[in-house]
N, C-alpha and C positions, 0 to 999 in steps of 0.2 A: 663440544669445544675442542676435541682431540688433544686434551691436556695442555692447551695453549696457556702460557702465563706471560707476565710482563718480562720476566727474565729470559724466556725463550725468544720473545720478540726482539729484545735488544741483542741477544746473542746472535740471532740470525742477521740482524742489521749489521753487526760487526763483521760477520762472515762475508756478507755481500760486499761490503766496503773493501775488505782485505783482498778478496778474489777479483772483483770487477771495478773497483774504484767508486768514488763518491757519487759520480753521475748515475750509477746504476741503482742507487739506494732510493727506493720508493716503497710506499706502503703496499702497493700492488705486488711488487717483487717479494716483499717479506711474506705476504699472504700466500703467494704461490709456492715459495720454498717450504712453508710450514704446512701446506696442503689444506688451507682453510680459506674462508671467504674474507674479503677485505673488512667487512663490518666486524668480524671476529677479532681482527687486529685492533680495531678502534675501541674495543672494550678494554684494552690494556694501555693504550697510548692515545693522547688527545689529538695529535697531529704530527706532521712530518718534522716540525721544529723540535718537538719533545724527543723524537728519535735521534735527531742530530745531536742534541745536547747530551743524550745518554751515550752515544758513540764517542763524542768528545771526552766525556768524563772517563769512559773506559780507557781511552788512549792515554789521557793524562795520568791516570792512576797506574797504568801499566808501565809508563815511562818512569814514574817516580820509584816504583819497585825495582826496576832495572838499575837505576842510578844508586839507590840505597845499597843494593847488593854489591855494586862495583866499588863503593866507598868503604866497605867493611875492611878494617885492618890497614887502611891507607892513611898516609899523612903527608903534609907538605906538598911539593910539586907533584909527587906521585899520585896524590889524591885528586888533584885538579885534572891531571892527564887521564886518570882512570875513569872519572865521570864523563869527561869529554869523549873518550873513545866509546864508552857505553852508550852515550847519547847518539852518537853517529851510527853505531851498530844497530841500535833500536830502529832508527829511521830507515836504514838500509834493509832491514828485515821486514819492516812494516811501512813502506812508503805511502801507500794509499791511506792507511789508518792515520799516519802522521799528518797528512794534508787535511784529513777530516777533523783533526783536533781543532783547527782554527776555522772550521766551517761556521761556527757561531761564537759570538763574543762572550767572554766569561764574566764581564762586568754586569752586576745585577743578578747573577745566577749563583746563589750561595754555594752549591755543590761544586761548581766549576772554579769559583774563586778559592775555595778551600783546597782543591786539587792543585791549583797553581801555587799556592802557598806551601803545599807539601813538597812540590818540586824544588822551590826556592829553599825550603828548609833543609832538604838533602844536600843541596849545593853549599849551604851555610855550614853544614856539618863537615863537609870536605875541607873547609877552611879553618877548622878549630885549632889546628896546630900553629897557625900563623898569628902573630901578635897584632890583632886588629880589635878595635872597639866593636861593641855589638852593632852600632850603627854602620860602621865601615864594612863589617862582615855582610850585612844585609845588602849594601850597595854593591859590594864585590860579587855576591851571589847573583844579584839581578843582572849585573854586567855579564857574568858567565852565561846565564840563561839566554840573554839577548844574542851573545856571540854564537853559542852552540845552535840556537834556533835559526839564526840568520843563515849560517853556513849550510846546515843540513836541509833547511826548507828549500833553499836554492838548488841544492844538489838533488833533492827528491823531485823537483820540477824540471830537472835537467837544464838548469839555467847557467851553469858555469861554462865558460869557453872551453871547448874540447882540447885545444893544444896544451893546456896546463895540467900538470900532475897534481890531482886533488889531494892525494895522500900527503905530499910534501906541503901543500898549502895548509892543510889542516894542522900539521905539525907546527908550522909557523904560527898559526892562530894560538895553539896551546903555549908556544914559547912566549908570545905576547902576553897572554893571560898570566902565566907563571911569573914573568918578569914584573908585570904590573902589580900583582899581589905582593911580591917580595919588596918592591919599592914602597908600597903603602906601609908594610910592616916596619921598614927602616925609618920611614918618616914619623911613624907613631913614636918610635924610640927617641926621636929628636924633638918632639913637641914638648915645650916647657910646661910644667904643672901649673894649673890654675887653682889657687887656694889649696894646693896640695892634692888636687883630685885629677889633674890632667885636663886635656881639652874636653870640655863638657858637651860640645855640639857635634863631636864625631869627626870634625874636619882635621886635616893635617896640614903642616906647613910645607913650604917648598924646600928645594935643595939648599 
Protein backbone atom coordinates (compact mmCIF):
# COMPACT_ATOMS: atom_id res chain seq x y z
CA UNK A 1 0.00 0.00 0.00
CA UNK A 2 3.13 2.28 0.21
CA UNK A 3 1.60 3.88 3.27
CA UNK A 4 -1.23 5.45 1.28
CA UNK A 5 -3.98 6.95 3.42
CA UNK A 6 -7.01 9.09 2.66
CA UNK A 7 -5.19 12.10 4.08
CA UNK A 8 -2.31 11.56 1.68
CA UNK A 9 -4.68 11.17 -1.26
CA UNK A 10 -6.41 14.45 -0.46
CA UNK A 11 -3.13 16.24 0.23
CA UNK A 12 -1.84 15.16 -3.17
CA UNK A 13 -5.09 16.25 -4.78
CA UNK A 14 -4.69 19.71 -3.25
CA UNK A 15 -1.06 19.86 -4.41
CA UNK A 16 -2.05 18.97 -7.99
CA UNK A 17 -4.73 21.65 -8.04
CA UNK A 18 -2.38 24.27 -6.57
CA UNK A 19 0.37 23.51 -9.08
CA UNK A 20 -1.52 22.64 -12.26
CA UNK A 21 -5.11 23.70 -11.85
CA UNK A 22 -8.40 21.89 -11.45
CA UNK A 23 -8.31 20.44 -14.96
CA UNK A 24 -5.26 18.35 -14.02
CA UNK A 25 -6.97 16.71 -11.06
CA UNK A 26 -7.74 13.08 -11.85
CA UNK A 27 -7.49 9.91 -9.82
CA UNK A 28 -4.91 8.71 -12.31
CA UNK A 29 -2.77 11.79 -11.64
CA UNK A 30 -3.09 11.29 -7.89
CA UNK A 31 -2.05 7.64 -8.19
CA UNK A 32 0.94 8.56 -10.33
CA UNK A 33 2.16 11.19 -7.88
CA UNK A 34 1.77 8.78 -4.97
CA UNK A 35 3.52 5.99 -6.88
CA UNK A 36 0.62 3.56 -6.56
CA UNK A 37 -1.98 2.00 -8.81
CA UNK A 38 -5.33 3.68 -9.36
CA UNK A 39 -7.19 0.88 -7.51
CA UNK A 40 -5.07 1.72 -4.46
CA UNK A 41 -6.46 5.24 -4.53
CA UNK A 42 -10.01 3.91 -4.82
CA UNK A 43 -9.53 2.12 -1.52
CA UNK A 44 -9.60 5.53 0.17
CA UNK A 45 -12.00 7.60 -1.96
CA UNK A 46 -15.13 6.48 -3.75
CA UNK A 47 -14.82 8.64 -6.85
CA UNK A 48 -13.63 11.91 -8.37
CA UNK A 49 -16.54 13.82 -6.81
CA UNK A 50 -15.46 12.86 -3.32
CA UNK A 51 -11.98 14.18 -4.06
CA UNK A 52 -13.43 17.44 -5.39
CA UNK A 53 -15.50 17.86 -2.23
CA UNK A 54 -12.44 17.24 -0.07
CA UNK A 55 -10.38 19.80 -2.00
CA UNK A 56 -13.24 22.31 -1.72
CA UNK A 57 -13.46 21.69 2.02
CA UNK A 58 -9.71 22.16 2.40
CA UNK A 59 -9.87 25.47 0.55
CA UNK A 60 -12.85 26.81 2.48
CA UNK A 61 -11.33 25.94 5.85
CA UNK A 62 -7.98 27.44 4.86
CA UNK A 63 -9.74 30.65 3.83
CA UNK A 64 -11.65 30.77 7.12
CA UNK A 65 -8.38 30.42 9.07
CA UNK A 66 -6.78 33.27 7.13
CA UNK A 67 -9.78 35.53 7.70
CA UNK A 68 -9.90 34.68 11.41
CA UNK A 69 -6.22 35.58 11.81
CA UNK A 70 -6.78 38.88 9.97
CA UNK A 71 -9.72 39.83 12.22
CA UNK A 72 -7.83 39.40 15.49
CA UNK A 73 -7.52 42.69 17.35
CA UNK A 74 -9.47 44.63 14.70
CA UNK A 75 -12.68 46.58 15.06
CA UNK A 76 -14.94 48.86 13.05
CA UNK A 77 -14.02 49.68 9.46
CA UNK A 78 -10.49 48.43 10.12
CA UNK A 79 -11.86 44.91 10.69
CA UNK A 80 -13.88 44.97 7.46
CA UNK A 81 -10.87 46.15 5.48
CA UNK A 82 -8.59 43.60 7.16
CA UNK A 83 -10.73 40.59 6.27
CA UNK A 84 -11.29 41.97 2.77
CA UNK A 85 -7.57 42.31 2.09
CA UNK A 86 -6.96 38.89 3.67
CA UNK A 87 -9.56 37.33 1.38
CA UNK A 88 -8.03 38.87 -1.72
CA UNK A 89 -4.49 37.93 -0.65
CA UNK A 90 -5.57 34.33 -0.13
CA UNK A 91 -7.03 34.14 -3.63
CA UNK A 92 -3.93 35.72 -5.14
CA UNK A 93 -1.71 33.16 -3.40
CA UNK A 94 -3.98 30.22 -4.25
CA UNK A 95 -5.88 31.10 -7.45
CA UNK A 96 -6.31 27.50 -8.64
CA UNK A 97 -7.40 26.27 -5.22
CA UNK A 98 -9.88 29.13 -4.91
CA UNK A 99 -11.49 28.28 -8.24
CA UNK A 100 -11.68 24.65 -7.09
CA UNK A 101 -13.62 25.71 -3.99
CA UNK A 102 -16.71 26.18 -6.15
CA UNK A 103 -16.15 23.06 -8.23
CA UNK A 104 -18.98 21.36 -6.35
CA UNK A 105 -22.07 22.79 -4.69
CA UNK A 106 -22.01 22.97 -0.91
CA UNK A 107 -25.77 22.56 -0.49
CA UNK A 108 -26.57 19.11 0.81
CA UNK A 109 -22.97 18.37 1.86
CA UNK A 110 -22.85 18.92 5.64
CA UNK A 111 -19.08 19.42 5.85
CA UNK A 112 -19.10 22.06 3.10
CA UNK A 113 -22.16 23.79 4.54
CA UNK A 114 -20.43 23.99 7.92
CA UNK A 115 -17.29 25.38 6.29
CA UNK A 116 -19.32 28.11 4.58
CA UNK A 117 -20.98 28.99 7.88
CA UNK A 118 -17.55 29.18 9.48
CA UNK A 119 -16.46 31.76 6.89
CA UNK A 120 -19.66 33.74 7.45
CA UNK A 121 -19.13 33.46 11.19
CA UNK A 122 -15.67 35.00 10.92
CA UNK A 123 -17.12 37.87 8.89
CA UNK A 124 -19.82 38.31 11.53
CA UNK A 125 -17.13 38.57 14.21
CA UNK A 126 -15.49 41.36 12.21
CA UNK A 127 -18.75 43.29 12.59
CA UNK A 128 -19.13 42.88 16.36
CA UNK A 129 -18.20 46.47 17.15
CA UNK A 130 -20.98 47.79 14.90
CA UNK A 131 -24.41 48.41 16.42
CA UNK A 132 -26.30 45.76 14.46
CA UNK A 133 -28.96 43.29 15.47
CA UNK A 134 -27.96 39.64 15.21
CA UNK A 135 -30.08 39.23 12.07
CA UNK A 136 -28.62 42.32 10.41
CA UNK A 137 -25.11 41.18 11.27
CA UNK A 138 -25.74 37.88 9.48
CA UNK A 139 -27.08 39.67 6.40
CA UNK A 140 -24.14 42.09 6.40
CA UNK A 141 -21.67 39.21 6.70
CA UNK A 142 -23.32 37.37 3.80
CA UNK A 143 -23.17 40.56 1.75
CA UNK A 144 -19.47 40.90 2.49
CA UNK A 145 -18.89 37.30 1.49
CA UNK A 146 -20.73 37.83 -1.80
CA UNK A 147 -18.78 41.00 -2.55
CA UNK A 148 -15.36 39.56 -1.71
CA UNK A 149 -16.06 36.33 -3.58
CA UNK A 150 -17.43 38.10 -6.63
CA UNK A 151 -14.46 40.43 -7.00
CA UNK A 152 -11.75 37.88 -6.29
CA UNK A 153 -13.29 35.10 -8.35
CA UNK A 154 -13.43 37.38 -11.38
CA UNK A 155 -9.86 38.47 -10.68
CA UNK A 156 -8.66 34.86 -10.34
CA UNK A 157 -10.20 34.07 -13.72
CA UNK A 158 -8.66 37.24 -15.21
CA UNK A 159 -12.10 38.59 -15.98
CA UNK A 160 -11.55 42.26 -15.12
CA UNK A 161 -10.87 44.69 -18.01
CA UNK A 162 -7.11 45.30 -18.08
CA UNK A 163 -7.14 49.13 -18.34
CA UNK A 164 -8.62 49.45 -14.84
CA UNK A 165 -6.50 49.65 -11.69
CA UNK A 166 -7.79 46.72 -9.65
CA UNK A 167 -6.24 47.82 -6.36
CA UNK A 168 -8.16 51.09 -6.54
CA UNK A 169 -11.35 49.26 -7.50
CA UNK A 170 -11.01 46.93 -4.53
CA UNK A 171 -10.51 49.88 -2.20
CA UNK A 172 -13.74 51.37 -3.57
CA UNK A 173 -15.47 48.07 -2.86
CA UNK A 174 -14.26 48.23 0.75
CA UNK A 175 -15.41 51.85 0.97
CA UNK A 176 -18.91 50.81 -0.16
CA UNK A 177 -19.06 47.99 2.37
CA UNK A 178 -17.83 50.15 5.25
CA UNK A 179 -20.25 52.93 4.36
CA UNK A 180 -23.11 50.46 4.08
CA UNK A 181 -22.46 48.87 7.45
CA UNK A 182 -22.07 52.29 9.07
CA UNK A 183 -25.40 53.38 7.61
CA UNK A 184 -27.09 50.22 8.89
CA UNK A 185 -25.73 50.98 12.36
CA UNK A 186 -27.08 54.52 12.24
CA UNK A 187 -30.48 53.31 11.07
CA UNK A 188 -30.66 50.83 13.92
CA UNK A 189 -30.17 53.73 16.33
CA UNK A 190 -33.14 55.50 14.72
CA UNK A 191 -35.55 52.53 14.78
CA UNK A 192 -38.29 53.14 17.38
CA UNK A 193 -38.70 50.48 20.02
CA UNK A 194 -41.46 47.91 19.63
CA UNK A 195 -42.94 47.11 23.04
CA UNK A 196 -39.67 48.31 24.51
CA UNK A 197 -37.66 45.70 22.63
CA UNK A 198 -36.73 47.43 19.39
CA UNK A 199 -37.38 46.15 15.86
CA UNK A 200 -38.05 42.45 16.29
CA UNK A 201 -37.61 41.37 12.68
CA UNK A 202 -34.12 42.77 12.23
CA UNK A 203 -35.23 45.30 9.60
CA UNK A 204 -34.30 48.94 9.74
CA UNK A 205 -36.10 52.09 8.77
CA UNK A 206 -35.18 54.49 6.00
CA UNK A 207 -33.47 57.84 6.34
